[in-house]
Phi, psi and omega in degrees: 000157177264128180251133179261114180260046184294321180301321181298311182291323177297320178294319179298325181268000181053049182242133179279163177299318180298317180294315180296314179303316179297316182295326184260356174077034173234166179284158176297328178296316179292324176296320178298321177300317177295313184295330185262018175063026182262348183286138176271338182202162174221134179290145176300325180295322177291316177299318177300314181295321178297313181297321179294314182294324183262000181051059182216177177258156178307322180294344177284337182242344178247136182221138176264132174229144175301140175295141178282136177286142180262000000 
């Protein structure tokens, strides 16, 4: 599964959810969906805007982990 480590990078940059949402042009609700692992997809344009706002690479916020067996 793909894990979104957005909170980690936001903390490193000392940026609030409201500020990031405003900078990238999405609602705080949609940003929350990304942060809480609820998103099924993310547009490259949104990923680009996040990386620009946080001055990071996609690999800094996206991580692949093996799915846990049930």
